[in-house]
A tleap script that builds the chain and sets N, CA, C and O, in Angstrom:
source leaprc.protein.ff14SB
mol = sequence {
  NGLU ALA ASP PRO ALA VAL CYS SER HIE SER
  ARG ARG ALA GLN LEU ARG LEU CYS LEU GLU
  ARG LEU LYS GLY LEU VAL PRO LEU GLY ALA
  ALA ALA GLY ARG HIE THR THR LEU SER LEU
  LEU THR ARG ALA ARG LEU HIE ILE GLN LYS
  LEU GLU ASP GLN GLU ARG ARG ALA LEU HIE
  GLN ILE GLU GLN LEU GLN ARG GLU GLN ARG
  HIE LEU GLN ARG GLN LEU GLU LYS LEU GLY
  MET GLU ARG VAL ARG ILE ASP SER ILE GLY
  SER SER LEU SER SER GLU ARG SER ASP SER
  ASP ARG GLY GLU SER PRO ARG TRP GLY THR
  ALA GLY GLU ARG SER CGLY
}
set mol.1.N position { 0.816 -1.149 0.107 }
set mol.1.CA position { 0.109 0.026 0.012 }
set mol.1.C position { 0.899 1.200 -0.019 }
set mol.1.O position { 1.900 1.182 0.697 }
set mol.2.N position { 0.660 2.280 -0.727 }
set mol.2.CA position { 1.361 3.489 -0.946 }
set mol.2.C position { 1.249 4.234 0.354 }
set mol.2.O position { 0.217 4.228 1.025 }
set mol.3.N position { 2.335 4.871 0.683 }
set mol.3.CA position { 2.272 5.806 1.829 }
set mol.3.C position { 1.734 7.146 1.382 }
set mol.3.O position { 2.295 7.694 0.434 }
set mol.4.N position { 0.638 7.766 2.004 }
set mol.4.CA position { 0.139 9.095 1.465 }
set mol.4.C position { 1.108 10.304 1.499 }
set mol.4.O position { 1.041 11.277 0.748 }
set mol.5.N position { 2.014 10.101 2.473 }
set mol.5.CA position { 2.886 11.339 2.526 }
set mol.5.C position { 3.812 11.251 1.370 }
set mol.5.O position { 4.108 12.275 0.754 }
set mol.6.N position { 4.282 10.101 1.040 }
set mol.6.CA position { 5.109 9.998 -0.236 }
set mol.6.C position { 4.349 10.422 -1.501 }
set mol.6.O position { 4.938 11.079 -2.360 }
set mol.7.N position { 3.101 10.082 -1.640 }
set mol.7.CA position { 2.289 10.502 -2.762 }
set mol.7.C position { 2.126 11.888 -2.783 }
set mol.7.O position { 2.282 12.512 -3.832 }
set mol.8.N position { 1.797 12.494 -1.621 }
set mol.8.CA position { 1.623 13.896 -1.482 }
set mol.8.C position { 2.956 14.661 -2.033 }
set mol.8.O position { 2.895 15.598 -2.828 }
set mol.9.N position { 4.112 14.155 -1.524 }
set mol.9.CA position { 5.345 14.947 -1.771 }
set mol.9.C position { 5.507 14.768 -3.430 }
set mol.9.O position { 5.855 15.701 -4.154 }
set mol.10.N position { 5.227 13.542 -3.874 }
set mol.10.CA position { 5.436 13.368 -5.427 }
set mol.10.C position { 4.589 14.223 -6.248 }
set mol.10.O position { 4.964 14.805 -7.267 }
set mol.11.N position { 3.384 14.262 -5.722 }
set mol.11.CA position { 2.320 15.172 -6.407 }
set mol.11.C position { 2.682 16.644 -6.522 }
set mol.11.O position { 2.550 17.317 -7.545 }
set mol.12.N position { 3.221 17.123 -5.194 }
set mol.12.CA position { 3.698 18.618 -5.142 }
set mol.12.C position { 4.896 18.592 -5.895 }
set mol.12.O position { 5.084 19.697 -6.403 }
set mol.13.N position { 5.784 17.772 -6.172 }
set mol.13.CA position { 7.023 17.879 -7.049 }
set mol.13.C position { 6.473 17.862 -8.344 }
set mol.13.O position { 6.984 18.701 -9.086 }
set mol.14.N position { 5.582 17.163 -8.851 }
set mol.14.CA position { 5.169 17.065 -10.225 }
set mol.14.C position { 4.471 18.479 -10.502 }
set mol.14.O position { 4.720 19.107 -11.531 }
set mol.15.N position { 3.621 18.924 -9.570 }
set mol.15.CA position { 2.978 20.231 -9.700 }
set mol.15.C position { 4.015 21.286 -9.890 }
set mol.15.O position { 3.810 22.102 -10.788 }
set mol.16.N position { 5.028 21.379 -9.219 }
set mol.16.CA position { 6.144 22.373 -9.181 }
set mol.16.C position { 6.647 22.286 -10.578 }
set mol.16.O position { 6.748 23.306 -11.260 }
set mol.17.N position { 6.973 21.092 -11.040 }
set mol.17.CA position { 7.709 20.988 -12.240 }
set mol.17.C position { 6.734 21.438 -13.580 }
set mol.17.O position { 7.222 22.024 -14.546 }
set mol.18.N position { 5.522 21.134 -13.505 }
set mol.18.CA position { 4.465 21.726 -14.466 }
set mol.18.C position { 4.453 23.208 -14.348 }
set mol.18.O position { 4.494 23.858 -15.393 }
set mol.19.N position { 4.402 23.792 -13.256 }
set mol.19.CA position { 4.384 25.338 -13.087 }
set mol.19.C position { 5.669 25.929 -13.606 }
set mol.19.O position { 5.658 26.997 -14.217 }
set mol.20.N position { 6.769 25.260 -13.376 }
set mol.20.CA position { 8.128 25.718 -14.056 }
set mol.20.C position { 7.989 25.722 -15.548 }
set mol.20.O position { 8.288 26.721 -16.203 }
set mol.21.N position { 7.566 24.685 -16.060 }
set mol.21.CA position { 7.288 24.512 -17.519 }
set mol.21.C position { 6.283 25.626 -18.026 }
set mol.21.O position { 6.475 26.288 -19.046 }
set mol.22.N position { 5.293 25.739 -17.270 }
set mol.22.CA position { 4.290 26.858 -17.612 }
set mol.22.C position { 5.032 28.222 -17.631 }
set mol.22.O position { 4.829 29.011 -18.555 }
set mol.23.N position { 5.873 28.500 -16.641 }
set mol.23.CA position { 6.582 29.733 -16.693 }
set mol.23.C position { 7.423 29.968 -17.931 }
set mol.23.O position { 7.658 31.094 -18.369 }
set mol.24.N position { 7.821 28.950 -18.419 }
set mol.24.CA position { 8.669 28.927 -19.745 }
set mol.24.C position { 7.696 29.230 -20.913 }
set mol.24.O position { 8.180 29.715 -21.936 }
set mol.25.N position { 6.570 29.022 -20.859 }
set mol.25.CA position { 5.561 29.043 -21.906 }
set mol.25.C position { 4.858 30.359 -22.115 }
set mol.25.O position { 4.594 30.859 -23.209 }
set mol.26.N position { 4.594 30.851 -20.936 }
set mol.26.CA position { 3.815 32.253 -20.695 }
set mol.26.C position { 4.600 33.450 -20.609 }
set mol.26.O position { 5.499 33.469 -19.768 }
set mol.27.N position { 4.415 34.430 -21.321 }
set mol.27.CA position { 5.213 35.700 -21.206 }
set mol.27.C position { 4.847 36.306 -19.817 }
set mol.27.O position { 3.678 36.589 -19.556 }
set mol.28.N position { 5.762 36.481 -19.018 }
set mol.28.CA position { 5.368 37.009 -17.564 }
set mol.28.C position { 6.033 38.426 -17.401 }
set mol.28.O position { 5.945 38.952 -16.291 }
set mol.29.N position { 6.610 39.008 -18.288 }
set mol.29.CA position { 7.189 40.421 -18.091 }
set mol.29.C position { 8.421 40.351 -17.246 }
set mol.29.O position { 9.100 39.325 -17.203 }
set mol.30.N position { 8.697 41.365 -16.614 }
set mol.30.CA position { 9.986 41.765 -15.952 }
set mol.30.C position { 9.976 40.907 -14.636 }
set mol.30.O position { 11.024 40.311 -14.387 }
set mol.31.N position { 9.105 40.792 -13.911 }
set mol.31.CA position { 9.066 40.063 -12.721 }
set mol.31.C position { 8.837 38.540 -12.835 }
set mol.31.O position { 8.140 37.959 -12.003 }
set mol.32.N position { 9.418 37.901 -13.850 }
set mol.32.CA position { 9.087 36.487 -14.124 }
set mol.32.C position { 9.286 35.503 -12.923 }
set mol.32.O position { 8.588 34.491 -12.850 }
set mol.33.N position { 10.210 35.787 -12.005 }
set mol.33.CA position { 10.661 35.004 -11.006 }
set mol.33.C position { 9.758 35.146 -9.701 }
set mol.33.O position { 9.806 34.310 -8.798 }
set mol.34.N position { 8.947 36.245 -9.668 }
set mol.34.CA position { 8.317 36.714 -8.491 }
set mol.34.C position { 6.738 36.247 -8.536 }
set mol.34.O position { 6.037 36.651 -7.607 }
set mol.35.N position { 6.235 35.572 -9.369 }
set mol.35.CA position { 4.883 35.153 -9.671 }
set mol.35.C position { 4.487 34.035 -8.581 }
set mol.35.O position { 5.211 33.102 -8.235 }
set mol.36.N position { 3.122 34.334 -8.085 }
set mol.36.CA position { 2.579 33.299 -7.320 }
set mol.36.C position { 1.882 32.277 -8.209 }
set mol.36.O position { 1.611 32.610 -9.363 }
set mol.37.N position { 1.574 31.083 -7.776 }
set mol.37.CA position { 0.948 30.276 -8.508 }
set mol.37.C position { -0.330 30.779 -9.122 }
set mol.37.O position { -0.573 30.533 -10.304 }
set mol.38.N position { -1.195 31.504 -8.337 }
set mol.38.CA position { -2.353 32.250 -9.006 }
set mol.38.C position { -2.164 33.107 -9.974 }
set mol.38.O position { -2.885 33.100 -10.972 }
set mol.39.N position { -1.117 34.007 -9.800 }
set mol.39.CA position { -0.809 35.063 -10.786 }
set mol.39.C position { -0.169 34.347 -12.068 }
set mol.39.O position { -0.341 34.842 -13.181 }
set mol.40.N position { 0.468 33.340 -11.918 }
set mol.40.CA position { 0.973 32.552 -13.123 }
set mol.40.C position { -0.201 31.760 -13.826 }
set mol.40.O position { -0.192 31.664 -15.053 }
set mol.41.N position { -1.077 31.267 -13.176 }
set mol.41.CA position { -2.189 30.676 -13.779 }
set mol.41.C position { -3.122 31.751 -14.403 }
set mol.41.O position { -3.675 31.500 -15.473 }
set mol.42.N position { -3.320 32.955 -13.767 }
set mol.42.CA position { -4.074 33.977 -14.403 }
set mol.42.C position { -3.427 34.517 -15.772 }
set mol.42.O position { -4.047 34.799 -16.798 }
set mol.43.N position { -2.048 34.596 -15.558 }
set mol.43.CA position { -1.405 35.225 -16.934 }
set mol.43.C position { -1.496 33.891 -17.930 }
set mol.43.O position { -1.639 34.046 -19.143 }
set mol.44.N position { -1.423 32.857 -17.458 }
set mol.44.CA position { -1.549 31.672 -18.598 }
set mol.44.C position { -2.967 31.731 -19.209 }
set mol.44.O position { -3.161 31.567 -20.414 }
set mol.45.N position { -3.929 31.970 -18.330 }
set mol.45.CA position { -5.393 32.047 -18.988 }
set mol.45.C position { -5.521 33.252 -19.968 }
set mol.45.O position { -6.135 33.094 -21.023 }
set mol.46.N position { -4.970 34.427 -19.657 }
set mol.46.CA position { -4.993 35.538 -20.564 }
set mol.46.C position { -4.182 35.353 -21.691 }
set mol.46.O position { -4.525 35.830 -22.774 }
set mol.47.N position { -3.009 34.632 -21.542 }
set mol.47.CA position { -2.314 34.402 -22.870 }
set mol.47.C position { -3.051 33.526 -23.732 }
set mol.47.O position { -3.104 33.767 -24.938 }
set mol.48.N position { -3.678 32.439 -23.181 }
set mol.48.CA position { -4.407 31.571 -23.998 }
set mol.48.C position { -5.530 32.116 -24.692 }
set mol.48.O position { -5.859 31.664 -25.789 }
set mol.49.N position { -6.251 33.216 -24.044 }
set mol.49.CA position { -7.228 33.924 -24.460 }
set mol.49.C position { -6.848 34.791 -25.763 }
set mol.49.O position { -7.503 34.898 -26.800 }
set mol.50.N position { -5.562 35.406 -25.416 }
set mol.50.CA position { -5.085 36.165 -26.579 }
set mol.50.C position { -4.660 35.290 -27.733 }
set mol.50.O position { -4.792 35.657 -28.900 }
set mol.51.N position { -4.185 34.210 -27.409 }
set mol.51.CA position { -3.769 33.227 -28.574 }
set mol.51.C position { -5.065 32.709 -29.479 }
set mol.51.O position { -5.051 32.460 -30.685 }
set mol.52.N position { -6.128 32.620 -28.609 }
set mol.52.CA position { -7.439 32.134 -29.260 }
set mol.52.C position { -7.996 33.305 -30.018 }
set mol.52.O position { -8.726 33.082 -30.984 }
set mol.53.N position { -7.702 34.576 -29.647 }
set mol.53.CA position { -8.399 35.563 -30.459 }
set mol.53.C position { -7.541 35.777 -31.638 }
set mol.53.O position { -8.067 36.163 -32.682 }
set mol.54.N position { -6.226 35.556 -31.572 }
set mol.54.CA position { -5.370 35.856 -32.834 }
set mol.54.C position { -5.770 34.584 -33.694 }
set mol.54.O position { -5.730 34.725 -34.917 }
set mol.55.N position { -6.132 33.419 -33.201 }
set mol.55.CA position { -6.328 32.433 -34.174 }
set mol.55.C position { -7.739 32.718 -34.722 }
set mol.55.O position { -7.889 32.415 -35.905 }
set mol.56.N position { -8.796 33.242 -34.085 }
set mol.56.CA position { -9.982 33.492 -34.848 }
set mol.56.C position { -9.745 34.505 -35.795 }
set mol.56.O position { -10.262 34.343 -36.900 }
set mol.57.N position { -8.919 35.748 -35.550 }
set mol.57.CA position { -8.747 36.742 -36.540 }
set mol.57.C position { -7.917 36.087 -37.753 }
set mol.57.O position { -7.998 36.490 -38.913 }
set mol.58.N position { -7.216 35.162 -37.380 }
set mol.58.CA position { -6.338 34.562 -38.604 }
set mol.58.C position { -7.399 33.719 -39.379 }
set mol.58.O position { -7.401 33.760 -40.609 }
set mol.59.N position { -8.180 33.058 -38.786 }
set mol.59.CA position { -9.166 32.231 -39.640 }
set mol.59.C position { -10.059 32.961 -40.298 }
set mol.59.O position { -10.468 32.571 -41.392 }
set mol.60.N position { -10.523 34.186 -39.714 }
set mol.60.CA position { -11.362 35.100 -40.480 }
set mol.60.C position { -10.821 35.534 -41.757 }
set mol.60.O position { -11.433 35.512 -42.824 }
set mol.61.N position { -9.416 35.999 -41.537 }
set mol.61.CA position { -8.612 36.595 -42.740 }
set mol.61.C position { -8.527 35.418 -43.710 }
set mol.61.O position { -8.769 35.690 -44.886 }
set mol.62.N position { -8.212 34.109 -43.396 }
set mol.62.CA position { -8.076 33.076 -44.365 }
set mol.62.C position { -9.559 32.914 -45.143 }
set mol.62.O position { -9.608 32.642 -46.343 }
set mol.63.N position { -10.609 33.086 -44.427 }
set mol.63.CA position { -11.806 32.895 -45.076 }
set mol.63.C position { -12.040 34.056 -46.100 }
set mol.63.O position { -12.498 33.820 -47.219 }
set mol.64.N position { -11.690 35.408 -45.655 }
set mol.64.CA position { -11.718 36.395 -46.630 }
set mol.64.C position { -10.870 36.290 -47.828 }
set mol.64.O position { -11.264 36.659 -48.934 }
set mol.65.N position { -9.734 35.797 -47.614 }
set mol.65.CA position { -8.816 35.550 -48.813 }
set mol.65.C position { -9.323 34.587 -49.673 }
set mol.65.O position { -9.222 34.793 -50.883 }
set mol.66.N position { -9.922 33.432 -49.212 }
set mol.66.CA position { -10.444 32.462 -49.983 }
set mol.66.C position { -11.550 32.938 -50.808 }
set mol.66.O position { -11.593 32.679 -52.011 }
set mol.67.N position { -12.481 33.653 -50.189 }
set mol.67.CA position { -13.547 34.396 -50.945 }
set mol.67.C position { -13.016 35.288 -52.033 }
set mol.67.O position { -13.480 35.303 -53.173 }
set mol.68.N position { -12.059 35.998 -51.631 }
set mol.68.CA position { -11.355 36.978 -52.681 }
set mol.68.C position { -10.803 36.101 -53.874 }
set mol.68.O position { -10.991 36.467 -55.034 }
set mol.69.N position { -10.171 35.027 -53.599 }
set mol.69.CA position { -9.528 34.064 -54.502 }
set mol.69.C position { -10.598 33.514 -55.358 }
set mol.69.O position { -10.425 33.510 -56.577 }
set mol.70.N position { -11.666 33.058 -54.854 }
set mol.70.CA position { -12.607 32.500 -55.825 }
set mol.70.C position { -13.165 33.595 -56.554 }
set mol.70.O position { -13.476 33.322 -57.714 }
set mol.71.N position { -13.394 34.891 -56.126 }
set mol.71.CA position { -13.902 35.810 -57.019 }
set mol.71.C position { -12.997 36.210 -57.964 }
set mol.71.O position { -13.453 36.613 -59.034 }
set mol.72.N position { -11.635 36.182 -57.774 }
set mol.72.CA position { -10.649 36.511 -58.816 }
set mol.72.C position { -10.448 35.303 -59.783 }
set mol.72.O position { -10.122 35.490 -60.955 }
set mol.73.N position { -10.638 34.132 -59.294 }
set mol.73.CA position { -10.572 33.018 -60.130 }
set mol.73.C position { -11.887 32.990 -61.133 }
set mol.73.O position { -11.721 32.505 -62.252 }
set mol.74.N position { -13.145 33.478 -60.774 }
set mol.74.CA position { -14.064 33.602 -61.566 }
set mol.74.C position { -13.983 34.670 -62.514 }
set mol.74.O position { -14.522 34.510 -63.609 }
set mol.75.N position { -13.392 35.725 -62.254 }
set mol.75.CA position { -12.911 36.917 -63.207 }
set mol.75.C position { -11.811 36.445 -64.194 }
set mol.75.O position { -11.787 36.880 -65.345 }
set mol.76.N position { -11.034 35.685 -63.802 }
set mol.76.CA position { -10.008 35.064 -64.751 }
set mol.76.C position { -10.671 34.249 -65.553 }
set mol.76.O position { -10.346 34.415 -66.729 }
set mol.77.N position { -11.534 33.372 -65.367 }
set mol.77.CA position { -12.263 32.582 -66.048 }
set mol.77.C position { -12.972 33.238 -67.118 }
set mol.77.O position { -12.827 32.928 -68.301 }
set mol.78.N position { -13.772 34.181 -66.685 }
set mol.78.CA position { -14.491 35.117 -67.592 }
set mol.78.C position { -13.640 35.810 -68.687 }
set mol.78.O position { -14.038 35.900 -69.849 }
set mol.79.N position { -12.484 36.282 -68.274 }
set mol.79.CA position { -11.531 36.780 -69.135 }
set mol.79.C position { -10.952 35.865 -70.127 }
set mol.79.O position { -10.636 36.247 -71.254 }
set mol.80.N position { -10.814 34.677 -69.720 }
set mol.80.CA position { -10.455 33.592 -70.644 }
set mol.80.C position { -11.363 33.224 -71.701 }
set mol.80.O position { -11.050 32.986 -72.868 }
set mol.81.N position { -12.690 33.193 -71.115 }
set mol.81.CA position { -13.713 32.875 -72.022 }
set mol.81.C position { -13.830 34.020 -73.192 }
set mol.81.O position { -14.031 33.793 -74.385 }
set mol.82.N position { -13.638 35.428 -72.515 }
set mol.82.CA position { -13.782 36.504 -73.470 }
set mol.82.C position { -12.695 36.424 -74.528 }
set mol.82.O position { -12.994 36.646 -75.701 }
set mol.83.N position { -11.372 36.099 -74.158 }
set mol.83.CA position { -10.180 36.147 -74.922 }
set mol.83.C position { -10.473 34.905 -76.032 }
set mol.83.O position { -10.133 35.057 -77.205 }
set mol.84.N position { -11.031 33.853 -75.641 }
set mol.84.CA position { -11.339 32.705 -76.765 }
set mol.84.C position { -12.309 33.357 -77.757 }
set mol.84.O position { -12.134 33.324 -78.975 }
set mol.85.N position { -13.378 33.971 -77.129 }
set mol.85.CA position { -14.240 34.582 -78.168 }
set mol.85.C position { -13.526 35.781 -79.152 }
set mol.85.O position { -13.759 35.841 -80.359 }
set mol.86.N position { -12.750 36.591 -78.540 }
set mol.86.CA position { -12.031 37.543 -79.188 }
set mol.86.C position { -11.091 36.760 -80.297 }
set mol.86.O position { -11.076 37.075 -81.487 }
set mol.87.N position { -10.386 35.800 -79.783 }
set mol.87.CA position { -9.481 35.028 -80.661 }
set mol.87.C position { -10.294 34.344 -81.859 }
set mol.87.O position { -9.827 34.290 -82.997 }
set mol.88.N position { -11.412 33.881 -81.552 }
set mol.88.CA position { -12.187 33.369 -82.711 }
set mol.88.C position { -12.771 34.340 -83.704 }
set mol.88.O position { -12.958 34.078 -84.893 }
set mol.89.N position { -13.046 35.496 -83.107 }
set mol.89.CA position { -13.504 36.621 -84.096 }
set mol.89.C position { -12.263 37.042 -84.922 }
set mol.89.O position { -12.334 37.281 -86.127 }
set mol.90.N position { -11.092 37.121 -84.180 }
set mol.90.CA position { -9.891 37.492 -84.997 }
set mol.90.C position { -9.464 36.622 -86.074 }
set mol.90.O position { -8.999 37.069 -87.122 }
set mol.91.N position { -9.630 35.233 -85.805 }
set mol.91.CA position { -9.203 34.306 -86.736 }
set mol.91.C position { -10.171 34.262 -87.801 }
set mol.91.O position { -9.721 33.953 -88.905 }
set mol.92.N position { -11.535 34.530 -87.701 }
set mol.92.CA position { -12.428 34.421 -88.831 }
set mol.92.C position { -12.163 35.718 -89.675 }
set mol.92.O position { -12.288 35.676 -90.899 }
set mol.93.N position { -11.785 36.909 -89.003 }
set mol.93.CA position { -11.294 38.114 -89.947 }
set mol.93.C position { -10.107 37.792 -90.547 }
set mol.93.O position { -9.956 38.120 -91.724 }
set mol.94.N position { -9.234 37.212 -89.966 }
set mol.94.CA position { -7.879 36.736 -90.723 }
set mol.94.C position { -8.158 35.925 -91.826 }
set mol.94.O position { -7.498 36.031 -92.859 }
set mol.95.N position { -9.226 34.990 -91.686 }
set mol.95.CA position { -9.371 34.149 -92.792 }
set mol.95.C position { -10.015 34.858 -93.906 }
set mol.95.O position { -9.691 34.581 -95.061 }
set mol.96.N position { -10.909 35.759 -93.649 }
set mol.96.CA position { -11.487 36.753 -94.766 }
set mol.96.C position { -10.461 37.388 -95.456 }
set mol.96.O position { -10.473 37.421 -96.686 }
set mol.97.N position { -9.477 37.952 -94.728 }
set mol.97.CA position { -8.294 38.731 -95.315 }
set mol.97.C position { -7.585 37.818 -96.165 }
set mol.97.O position { -7.135 38.207 -97.243 }
set mol.98.N position { -7.448 36.625 -95.767 }
set mol.98.CA position { -6.498 35.761 -96.509 }
set mol.98.C position { -7.195 35.465 -97.913 }
set mol.98.O position { -6.519 35.334 -98.933 }
set mol.99.N position { -8.464 35.376 -97.908 }
set mol.99.CA position { -9.142 35.070 -99.249 }
set mol.99.C position { -8.884 36.225 -100.183 }
set mol.99.O position { -8.704 35.995 -101.379 }
set mol.100.N position { -8.856 37.504 -99.688 }
set mol.100.CA position { -8.639 38.571 -100.665 }
set mol.100.C position { -7.033 38.614 -100.958 }
set mol.100.O position { -6.618 39.139 -101.991 }
set mol.101.N position { -6.227 38.084 -100.077 }
set mol.101.CA position { -4.893 38.204 -100.363 }
set mol.101.C position { -4.505 37.071 -101.550 }
set mol.101.O position { -3.528 37.231 -102.282 }
set mol.102.N position { -5.342 35.982 -101.638 }
set mol.102.CA position { -5.130 34.964 -102.689 }
set mol.102.C position { -5.662 35.434 -104.099 }
set mol.102.O position { -5.688 34.672 -105.066 }
set mol.103.N position { -6.100 36.789 -104.145 }
set mol.103.CA position { -6.368 37.286 -105.512 }
set mol.103.C position { -7.881 37.270 -105.837 }
set mol.103.O position { -8.268 37.676 -106.933 }
set mol.104.N position { -8.792 36.781 -104.845 }
set mol.104.CA position { -10.083 36.828 -105.077 }
set mol.104.C position { -10.590 38.307 -104.764 }
set mol.104.O position { -10.273 38.931 -103.751 }
set mol.105.N position { -11.361 38.746 -105.705 }
set mol.105.CA position { -11.808 40.216 -105.736 }
set mol.105.C position { -12.894 40.344 -104.620 }
set mol.105.O position { -13.863 39.590 -104.533 }
set mol.106.N position { -12.636 41.329 -103.820 }
set mol.106.CA position { -13.802 41.709 -102.853 }
set mol.106.C position { -15.103 42.098 -103.422 }
set mol.106.O position { -15.218 42.509 -104.577 }
set mol.107.N position { -16.062 41.965 -102.613 }
set mol.107.CA position { -17.428 42.214 -103.295 }
set mol.107.C position { -17.506 43.777 -103.628 }
set mol.107.O position { -18.283 44.098 -104.528 }
set mol.108.N position { -16.899 44.604 -103.098 }
set mol.108.CA position { -17.059 45.961 -103.400 }
set mol.108.C position { -16.201 46.517 -104.576 }
set mol.108.O position { -16.334 47.673 -104.977 }
set mol.109.N position { -15.278 45.594 -105.127 }
set mol.109.CA position { -14.466 45.880 -106.254 }
set mol.109.C position { -13.261 46.740 -105.835 }
set mol.109.O position { -13.173 47.188 -104.692 }
set mol.110.N position { -12.274 46.975 -106.848 }
set mol.110.CA position { -11.140 47.727 -106.501 }
set mol.110.C position { -11.226 49.117 -107.132 }
set mol.110.O position { -12.120 49.421 -107.922 }
set mol.111.N position { -10.248 49.951 -106.743 }
set mol.111.CA position { -10.265 51.348 -107.243 }
set mol.111.C position { -10.111 51.396 -108.699 }
set mol.111.O position { -10.649 52.275 -109.372 }
set mol.112.N position { -9.253 50.297 -109.285 }
set mol.112.CA position { -8.919 50.416 -110.735 }
set mol.112.C position { -10.120 50.029 -111.525 }
set mol.112.O position { -10.078 50.311 -112.722 }
set mol.113.N position { -11.232 49.406 -111.047 }
set mol.113.CA position { -12.344 48.963 -111.826 }
set mol.113.C position { -13.325 50.113 -111.993 }
set mol.113.O position { -14.193 50.121 -112.866 }
set mol.114.N position { -13.138 51.066 -111.120 }
set mol.114.CA position { -14.165 52.274 -111.126 }
set mol.114.C position { -14.170 53.192 -112.366 }
set mol.114.O position { -13.069 53.602 -112.733 }
set mol.115.N position { -15.097 53.510 -112.952 }
set mol.115.CA position { -14.962 54.572 -114.171 }
set mol.115.C position { -15.081 55.943 -113.745 }
set mol.115.O position { -15.921 56.217 -112.888 }
set mol.116.N position { -14.324 56.865 -114.251 }
set mol.116.CA position { -14.385 58.109 -113.849 }
set mol.116.C position { -14.889 59.089 -114.773 }
set mol.116.O position { -14.964 60.272 -114.439 }
savepdb mol mol.pdb
quit
């Protein structure tokens, strides 16, 4: 059977070790060595709340950036479709030009055919 005094001492030693680790994780300011257990735990709670607020703001910013990315992606797709349409108009115009380049007379005639 375990001796309660030994268990109590071991538990206090474990608690002290955990509090020392906590001091290393929580920003305590100038008087880092002078904190009571209560003030250390209070600072730890405030630090955790600050980190949670930062995380919330970061997640909100990520959501905003993802919305903006989707919007820009849609605009890019529209521009791509517009470019394809313009390219197809341009290629049909250039094929009409190539017909006249091959010596086929245009519908409206040439200046040399006009009588004056």
